[in-house]
LOPA-529196 format. One line per field, with one value per residue (C-alpha): x, y, z; residue number from 1; residue in one letter. Coordinates in nm, 3 decimals. Layout:
LOPA-529196
x: (X, ...);
y: (Y, ...);
z: (Z, ...);
i: (NUM, ...);
aa: (A, ...);
end
This chain:
LOPA-529196
x: (16.324, 16.483, 16.797, 17.060, 17.169, 16.975, 17.112, 17.079, 17.022, 17.001, 16.879, 17.031, 17.035, 16.915, 16.572, 16.348, 16.557, 16.274, 16.404, 16.085, 15.939, 16.236, 16.270, 15.903, 15.983, 16.292, 16.120, 15.865, 16.115, 16.277, 15.967, 15.888, 16.211, 16.102, 16.281, 16.112, 16.169, 16.125, 16.078, 16.184, 16.296, 16.518, 16.479, 16.219, 16.129, 16.024, 15.757, 16.009, 16.219, 15.906, 15.861, 16.214, 16.151, 15.881, 16.106, 16.390, 16.184, 15.924, 15.962, 16.219, 16.584, 16.679, 16.500, 16.821, 17.168, 17.400, 17.510, 17.176, 17.055, 17.335, 17.253, 16.885, 16.965, 17.196, 16.933, 16.677, 16.895, 17.006, 16.653, 16.618, 16.904, 16.829, 16.462, 16.414, 16.720, 16.925, 16.640, 16.517, 16.868, 16.908, 16.570, 16.729, 16.511, 16.633, 16.602, 16.553, 16.581, 16.513, 16.809, 17.078, 17.386, 17.523, 17.248, 17.367, 17.739, 17.623, 17.398, 17.533, 17.898, 17.804, 17.824, 18.175, 18.077, 18.110, 18.326, 18.275, 18.426, 18.217, 17.897, 18.091, 18.158, 17.813, 17.717, 17.949, 17.834, 17.462, 17.430, 17.730, 17.912, 17.617, 17.659, 17.456, 17.576, 17.485, 17.406, 17.255, 17.285, 17.012, 17.191, 16.993, 17.086, 17.038, 16.752, 16.562, 16.618, 16.476, 16.190, 16.083, 16.116, 15.906, 15.654, 15.635, 15.631, 15.408, 15.542, 15.557, 15.929, 16.060, 16.305, 16.612, 16.457, 16.408, 16.776, 16.930, 17.050, 17.429, 17.353, 17.194, 17.475, 17.742, 17.532, 17.554, 17.933, 17.955, 17.760, 17.966, 18.304, 18.160, 18.086, 18.439, 18.582, 18.359, 18.302, 18.223, 17.954, 17.816, 17.698, 17.582, 17.241, 17.114, 16.802, 16.659, 16.591, 16.243, 16.143, 16.137, 16.476, 16.606, 16.471, 16.634, 16.950, 16.918, 16.839, 17.125, 17.361, 17.260, 17.325, 17.664, 17.442, 17.196, 17.425);
y: (20.956, 20.635, 20.521, 20.238, 20.197, 20.139, 20.302, 20.168, 20.411, 20.314, 20.519, 20.457, 20.590, 20.532, 20.481, 20.764, 20.908, 20.942, 20.682, 20.563, 20.910, 21.027, 20.718, 20.774, 21.136, 21.076, 20.816, 21.074, 21.331, 21.095, 20.979, 21.342, 21.365, 21.066, 20.785, 20.450, 20.375, 20.066, 20.148, 19.859, 19.794, 19.580, 19.321, 19.225, 19.338, 18.975, 18.754, 18.539, 18.853, 18.967, 18.650, 18.676, 19.032, 18.923, 18.656, 18.911, 19.199, 19.032, 18.877, 18.921, 19.039, 18.662, 18.521, 18.511, 18.498, 18.739, 18.477, 18.333, 18.717, 18.794, 18.483, 18.576, 18.940, 18.786, 18.512, 18.793, 18.993, 18.729, 18.696, 19.065, 19.119, 18.801, 18.864, 19.215, 19.454, 19.299, 19.241, 19.597, 19.742, 19.513, 19.683, 20.033, 20.106, 20.318, 20.123, 20.289, 20.074, 20.167, 20.014, 19.772, 19.612, 19.932, 19.883, 19.526, 19.639, 19.937, 19.721, 19.367, 19.455, 19.669, 19.379, 19.281, 18.906, 18.983, 19.237, 19.424, 19.178, 18.901, 19.086, 19.163, 18.813, 18.716, 18.958, 18.833, 18.473, 18.563, 18.850, 18.886, 19.185, 19.423, 19.769, 20.081, 20.370, 20.583, 20.552, 20.848, 20.841, 21.053, 21.215, 21.342, 21.453, 21.181, 21.347, 21.423, 21.063, 20.919, 21.154, 21.062, 20.708, 20.703, 20.904, 20.651, 20.342, 20.464, 20.187, 19.923, 19.915, 19.617, 19.392, 19.584, 19.938, 19.850, 19.815, 20.075, 20.412, 20.321, 20.065, 20.304, 20.560, 20.292, 20.214, 20.604, 20.616, 20.319, 20.505, 20.798, 20.590, 20.412, 20.760, 20.871, 20.571, 20.573, 20.945, 20.880, 20.645, 20.739, 21.091, 21.218, 21.446, 21.647, 21.468, 21.765, 21.990, 22.036, 21.728, 21.903, 22.049, 21.692, 21.559, 21.854, 21.748, 21.395, 21.496, 21.724, 21.449, 21.233, 21.482, 21.287, 20.974, 21.128, 21.183);
z: (15.105, 14.988, 15.169, 15.031, 15.383, 15.688, 16.012, 16.373, 16.666, 17.033, 17.322, 17.661, 18.020, 18.374, 18.522, 18.425, 18.162, 17.883, 17.640, 17.539, 17.489, 17.281, 17.094, 16.966, 16.917, 16.722, 16.509, 16.412, 16.331, 16.096, 15.925, 15.862, 15.689, 15.454, 15.636, 15.680, 16.061, 16.276, 16.670, 16.897, 17.245, 17.462, 17.625, 17.372, 17.039, 16.900, 17.026, 17.188, 17.328, 17.491, 17.656, 17.796, 17.899, 18.131, 18.283, 18.341, 18.478, 18.709, 19.002, 19.325, 19.281, 19.383, 19.092, 18.867, 18.954, 18.741, 18.500, 18.414, 18.376, 18.155, 17.941, 17.917, 17.791, 17.525, 17.418, 17.377, 17.167, 16.959, 16.851, 16.823, 16.578, 16.364, 16.323, 16.323, 16.339, 16.059, 15.809, 15.875, 15.813, 15.509, 15.365, 15.411, 15.711, 16.020, 16.340, 16.684, 16.992, 17.354, 17.503, 17.333, 17.435, 17.624, 17.893, 17.952, 17.977, 18.210, 18.448, 18.464, 18.545, 18.853, 19.113, 18.975, 18.926, 18.526, 18.355, 18.028, 17.805, 17.931, 17.816, 17.496, 17.440, 17.479, 17.230, 16.964, 17.012, 16.999, 16.788, 16.563, 16.739, 16.579, 16.733, 16.644, 16.432, 16.699, 17.080, 17.283, 17.659, 17.806, 18.099, 18.399, 18.735, 18.991, 19.223, 18.870, 18.739, 19.073, 19.097, 18.723, 18.786, 19.096, 18.910, 18.612, 18.836, 19.109, 19.341, 19.068, 18.962, 18.794, 18.951, 18.806, 18.870, 19.229, 19.278, 19.547, 19.463, 19.474, 19.216, 18.980, 19.038, 18.921, 18.617, 18.514, 18.573, 18.356, 18.091, 18.123, 18.091, 17.764, 17.621, 17.699, 17.546, 17.193, 17.138, 16.775, 16.854, 17.193, 17.242, 17.578, 17.566, 17.855, 17.961, 18.174, 17.886, 17.742, 17.553, 17.209, 17.257, 17.337, 17.016, 16.827, 16.983, 16.875, 16.503, 16.500, 16.627, 16.333, 16.067, 15.961, 15.914, 15.671, 15.400);
i: (1, 2, 3, 4, 5, 6, 7, 8, 9, 10, 11, 12, 13, 14, 15, 16, 17, 18, 19, 20, 21, 22, 23, 24, 25, 26, 27, 28, 29, 30, 31, 32, 33, 34, 35, 36, 37, 38, 39, 40, 41, 42, 43, 44, 45, 46, 47, 48, 49, 50, 51, 52, 53, 54, 55, 56, 57, 58, 59, 60, 61, 62, 63, 64, 65, 66, 67, 68, 69, 70, 71, 72, 73, 74, 75, 76, 77, 78, 79, 80, 81, 82, 83, 84, 85, 86, 87, 88, 89, 90, 91, 92, 93, 94, 95, 96, 97, 98, 99, 100, 101, 102, 103, 104, 105, 106, 107, 108, 109, 110, 111, 112, 113, 114, 115, 116, 117, 118, 119, 120, 121, 122, 123, 124, 125, 126, 127, 128, 129, 130, 131, 132, 133, 134, 135, 136, 137, 138, 139, 140, 141, 142, 143, 144, 145, 146, 147, 148, 149, 150, 151, 152, 153, 154, 155, 156, 157, 158, 159, 160, 161, 162, 163, 164, 165, 166, 167, 168, 169, 170, 171, 172, 173, 174, 175, 176, 177, 178, 179, 180, 181, 182, 183, 184, 185, 186, 187, 188, 189, 190, 191, 192, 193, 194, 195, 196, 197, 198, 199, 200, 201, 202, 203, 204, 205, 206, 207, 208, 209, 210, 211);
aa: (X, X, X, X, X, X, X, X, X, X, X, X, X, X, X, X, X, X, X, X, X, X, X, X, X, X, X, X, X, X, X, X, X, X, X, X, X, X, X, X, X, X, X, X, X, X, X, X, X, X, X, X, X, X, X, X, X, X, X, X, X, X, X, X, X, X, X, X, X, X, X, X, X, X, X, X, X, X, X, X, X, X, X, X, X, X, X, X, X, X, X, X, X, X, X, X, X, X, X, X, X, X, X, X, X, X, X, X, X, X, X, X, X, X, X, X, X, X, X, X, X, X, X, X, X, X, X, X, X, X, X, X, X, X, X, X, X, X, X, X, X, X, X, X, X, X, X, X, X, X, X, X, X, X, X, X, X, X, X, X, X, X, X, X, X, X, X, X, X, X, X, X, X, X, X, X, X, X, X, X, X, X, X, X, X, X, X, X, X, X, X, X, X, X, X, X, X, X, X, X, X, X, X, X, X, X, X, X, X, X, X);
end
């Protein structure tokens, strides 16, 4: 299927929500419908972005202060948008990203040192305010999320995943707030369903963008 307009989709959620799995499944579902799909992730997505990803996720909690961390995420995204996402959209491709700006908003304002507008200002400067056409937040009960993350990481969580339960609870509260504020763009999807049902729900919630 040819498309004159590319679409940009992001998948968000807490640790162990199944974003990576569903991003791949959604890409396959869209390709089966004839769309050209680019699958990517954040932080990362480009060679330079992947270097920044390693800097951000490895090491101890004290490795970066909050402001440095925010700047590194913004730098990775600036490269991602300039070198991968915008060119793909201009070609008419659909782009699916495992995390994007809403993760930074949800995670980096928890300690109160930065506010949401700070993160959005960095996004404006670095990435020209590019926002997804549709954002899905995979919503899981807290205990299910913690159990899945533990099984996935097997004691090897990255420096953000290792943050305490209260931190991750606040992250999900922020995601819920964003969904309430932007219902046209952001959709909550129950993440404790069978994987195929989650994928079906994602596709169903993209029908308006396939016209």
